C-alpha positions as CSV (number, residue, x, y, z in Angstrom):
1,M,-65.0,-87.8,109.3
2,S,-68.1,-86.7,111.2
3,F,-68.6,-87.3,114.9
4,F,-71.1,-90.1,114.4
5,D,-68.7,-91.9,111.9
6,W,-66.0,-91.6,114.4
7,L,-68.2,-93.2,117.1
8,K,-69.2,-96.0,114.8
9,S,-65.6,-96.8,113.8
10,G,-64.7,-97.6,117.4
11,K,-67.4,-100.2,117.9
12,G,-66.2,-103.7,118.4
13,E,-62.6,-102.7,118.9
14,S,-61.0,-102.9,122.3
15,K,-58.8,-99.9,122.9
16,N,-57.1,-99.0,126.1
17,V,-57.8,-95.4,127.1
18,N,-56.1,-93.9,130.1
19,V,-57.9,-90.9,131.4
20,V,-56.0,-88.8,134.0
21,K,-57.8,-86.0,135.9
22,L,-55.4,-83.3,137.0
23,K,-56.1,-81.8,140.4
24,E,-56.5,-78.1,140.4
25,E,-55.3,-77.4,143.9
26,S,-55.3,-79.3,147.2
27,I,-57.6,-78.0,149.9
28,G,-55.4,-79.4,152.7
29,H,-57.3,-82.6,153.5
30,G,-54.6,-83.6,155.9
31,A,-55.0,-80.5,157.9
32,M,-58.8,-80.8,157.9
33,A,-58.7,-84.4,158.9
34,A,-56.4,-83.6,161.8
35,G,-59.1,-81.2,163.0
36,S,-57.6,-77.9,161.7
37,L,-60.6,-76.6,159.8
38,T,-59.1,-73.1,159.6
39,A,-56.2,-74.3,157.4
40,G,-58.7,-76.0,155.0
41,A,-61.0,-72.9,155.1
42,E,-58.1,-70.6,154.3
43,S,-57.1,-72.8,151.3
44,L,-60.7,-72.9,150.0
45,A,-61.1,-69.1,150.5
46,Q,-57.9,-68.5,148.5
47,M,-59.1,-70.7,145.7
48,V,-62.4,-68.8,145.5
49,D,-60.6,-65.4,145.7
50,R,-58.3,-66.4,142.8
51,K,-61.3,-67.4,140.7
52,N,-63.1,-64.1,141.4
53,M,-60.3,-61.5,141.4
54,P,-59.1,-59.7,138.3
55,A,-56.0,-61.5,137.0
56,K,-52.5,-60.1,137.5
57,I,-49.2,-61.0,135.9
58,L,-46.2,-61.5,138.1
59,M,-43.1,-60.7,135.9
60,V,-40.1,-62.2,137.6
61,Q,-36.7,-60.8,136.6
62,D,-33.2,-60.6,138.2
63,G,-32.5,-56.9,138.0
64,I,-31.6,-56.9,134.3
65,Y,-34.8,-57.1,132.2
66,S,-35.1,-59.5,129.4
67,Q,-36.6,-57.9,126.3
68,Q,-38.5,-61.1,125.4
69,V,-40.1,-61.2,128.9
70,T,-41.0,-57.5,129.0
71,D,-42.5,-57.5,125.5
72,Y,-44.5,-60.7,126.3
73,A,-45.8,-59.3,129.6
74,L,-46.9,-56.0,127.9
75,K,-48.7,-57.9,125.1
76,M,-50.3,-60.3,127.6
77,A,-51.4,-57.5,129.9
78,Q,-53.0,-55.6,127.0
79,R,-54.8,-58.7,125.7
80,L,-56.1,-59.8,129.1
81,D,-56.6,-56.3,130.5
82,C,-54.7,-56.9,133.7
83,E,-51.9,-55.3,135.7
84,I,-48.3,-56.3,136.0
85,I,-46.4,-56.8,139.2
86,G,-42.6,-56.6,138.5
87,L,-40.6,-58.7,140.9
88,D,-36.8,-58.5,140.9
89,V,-35.5,-61.3,143.0
90,T,-32.0,-62.8,143.6
91,E,-30.3,-64.7,146.3
92,R,-26.8,-64.0,144.9
93,P,-25.8,-61.4,147.6
94,L,-26.6,-63.9,150.3
95,K,-23.4,-65.8,149.2
96,F,-21.3,-63.0,150.6
97,S,-20.8,-61.4,154.0
98,G,-20.0,-58.0,155.5
99,D,-19.3,-55.1,153.2
100,R,-19.3,-57.3,150.1
101,R,-22.9,-58.4,150.8
102,Q,-24.1,-54.8,151.3
103,Y,-22.3,-53.8,148.0
104,E,-24.0,-56.6,146.1
105,I,-27.4,-55.8,147.6
106,Q,-27.1,-52.1,146.7
107,R,-25.9,-52.9,143.2
108,F,-28.8,-55.3,142.6
109,Q,-31.3,-52.8,143.9
110,E,-29.9,-50.0,141.7
111,R,-30.0,-52.2,138.6
112,A,-33.6,-53.3,139.4
113,E,-34.8,-49.8,140.0
114,K,-33.3,-48.6,136.6
115,S,-34.9,-51.5,134.7
116,A,-38.2,-51.1,136.5
117,E,-38.3,-47.3,135.8
118,L,-37.8,-47.9,132.0
119,F,-40.4,-50.7,132.0
120,A,-42.9,-48.5,134.1
121,N,-42.7,-45.8,131.3
122,Q,-43.5,-48.4,128.7
123,A,-46.4,-49.8,130.7
124,S,-47.7,-46.4,131.5
125,S,-47.7,-45.3,127.8
126,L,-49.8,-48.4,127.0
127,G,-52.2,-47.7,129.9
128,I,-51.1,-50.7,131.9
129,I,-50.9,-50.5,135.7
130,Y,-47.4,-51.6,136.9
131,R,-46.1,-52.1,140.5
132,H,-42.6,-53.0,141.3
133,M,-40.8,-54.8,144.2
134,T,-37.4,-56.2,144.9
135,E,-36.6,-59.2,147.2
136,I,-33.3,-60.8,148.1
137,E,-34.4,-64.4,148.7
138,D,-35.0,-67.7,147.0
139,E,-37.1,-67.1,143.8
140,E,-39.5,-69.9,144.3
141,K,-40.1,-69.1,147.9
142,V,-40.9,-65.4,147.1
143,I,-43.2,-66.4,144.2
144,F,-45.1,-68.8,146.5
145,E,-45.5,-66.2,149.3
146,L,-46.6,-63.5,146.9
147,S,-49.2,-65.7,145.2
148,K,-50.4,-66.7,148.6
149,Q,-50.8,-63.1,149.8
150,D,-52.3,-61.7,146.6
151,A,-55.0,-64.0,145.1
152,G,-55.1,-61.9,142.0
153,I,-51.7,-63.1,140.8
154,R,-52.7,-65.7,138.2
155,Y,-49.8,-65.7,135.7
156,V,-46.0,-65.9,136.4
157,L,-43.6,-65.0,133.7
158,T,-39.9,-65.8,134.1
159,K,-36.8,-65.6,132.1
160,P,-36.0,-68.6,129.9
161,D,-33.0,-70.7,130.9
162,Q,-29.7,-69.6,129.4
163,A,-29.3,-72.9,127.6
164,V,-32.7,-72.4,126.0
165,L,-31.8,-68.9,124.9
166,E,-28.6,-70.1,123.2
167,A,-30.3,-73.0,121.5
168,N,-33.2,-71.0,120.1
169,E,-31.9,-67.5,119.5
170,E,-34.4,-66.8,116.8
171,R,-37.6,-67.9,118.6
172,V,-37.4,-67.6,122.3
173,Q,-40.3,-69.0,124.3
174,V,-41.1,-67.2,127.6
175,P,-42.1,-69.6,130.4
176,V,-45.6,-68.7,131.7
177,F,-47.2,-70.5,134.6
178,D,-50.9,-70.3,135.2
179,L,-51.4,-70.5,139.0
180,N,-55.0,-71.7,138.4
181,C,-53.7,-74.8,136.8
182,S,-50.4,-75.4,138.6
183,R,-48.6,-74.7,141.8
184,L,-45.0,-73.7,142.0
C-alpha cells in the first residue's frame, strides 16, 4: 500500500489517536520560576554539553565482570568509536562495621582491579580507551553523579537481573540506557 493509498483509506473514518510527546530532560523550571537562574542555566548547559561531546559508555559492574556486558561494551565502543568508563560499584560492605567492613571493601576492590585489568587488556588490543573507577555507594546515586559530572557519558550498560539470566540463558539482553533519552 502506497503512502497516498494509506491516507485515502483513513478518510471518513473516525479513529482515536493518542500522541504522547516524551520530554527529553527537564531544565528545572521550578528553580527558574523561584528566581534561581543559575540552576536552570546549569541544566541547560549540561544538556548542550551532552549533545556536543563525544559519547562515552559507562559500563557498570560489581567487581565480577559479566562476559555478556563486557562483550557488548566492546562491540558498542568499536561501532560508535567511543571510550568506555568502567565503574565497579557496590554497597554491600556498608552493611558491616569495623574490621569486617574493611575486609569486604578490600576484597571488593581487589576483585574489581583484577577484572578491570583483564578488560583493559581487551580494550587496549582493540584500540579502545578505557578508564576504571570503584565506588562503595548506592549504584543509582553514583551513576547519577557521574553522568552529571561528565556530560560525555551517554550510554549506561548494566548487568541483567539474575532472574532474567536464568530465564534466558541462551540469549541474554544487556540493559542499555541512553541518557539523552532517559534519566536514571
